[in-house]
N, C-alpha and C positions, 0 to 999 in steps of 0.2 A: 542747816546743811553747810558743810565746810567747803570752801573753795580752795583750789590748788594755787599755791603761790610760786610754783616752780616756773622760772622765766620761759623755758621752752614750751611748756604747756600753755602758758598765757598767750604766747605768740601764735601758737597753732590754733587755739580757740578763737583768737581775735581776728586773724586774717588767714583763711584756709590756703591762700596762694603761697604762703611762706612755709608750708609743710615740707616741700621739697628742699628748702634751704636748711631746715632742721636736720634732715638726713645728711646733707652735705657737710654741715657743721660737725656732726658726729664722726663722719669719715675723716675730716681734716684733723680732728683731735686725735683719732686713732693713729693717723700717719705721723703726727708730731710725737706721740708717745713711742711709736716704734723707732723713730729716728733718735729720740733721747735715750732709750734703753740700749740701742745698738751702739751709740757713741759711748755710753758709760761702760759697756762691756769691753769695747775695744780699748778704751783708756785704761781700764784695769789690767787688761792683757799686756798692753804696752808697758805699763809701769812694772809689771811682773818681769818682763824681759829686761828692762833697765835695772831693776833691783838685783837681778841675778848677775848681770854682766858687770855692773859697777857696785853700787851699794844702796842701802835705804836712804842714805844721806842726800840722794839726788831728788827726793820728793819735793823740797822747796823750789828747785829749779823747774820741775815739771808743773807745779802749781802756778809759778810765775808765768811760764809759757802759756798755760791755759788761760790765765787772766788776761794776758796781752792779746791772745787770739779772740777772746770774747769781746774785749774793748774795741778791737779793730772791726769785728763784725757789727757791733752796736753802732759805731760811727758810720760805717758803710750803709747800713739799713736806714739809719736816721737821715742821711743825706738823700737816699733814694726816695724816702717817703716825703721829705720836704720839697724835693724837686718835682714830685708828682702833684703836690698840693698847690704849687704856684701855677696860676692860670694866666 
């Protein structure tokens, strides 16, 4: 007989108390996916407006701005996590 190696199934079979957390994990993944897809759609729309108003040559500027925003978010999140871990 073959046993399931899926991590969620193993958790649920091992400790029944974590079954509610598995449902919560799926909800959080769905929310993250919705946020990512919405952001991608808005970014594409924004670049369409920029390209019509200026030109397609503004793409590197938009990419640089996105990279800077992501780095700032990464630093802020890392600082928040490290401050919560210090006891």
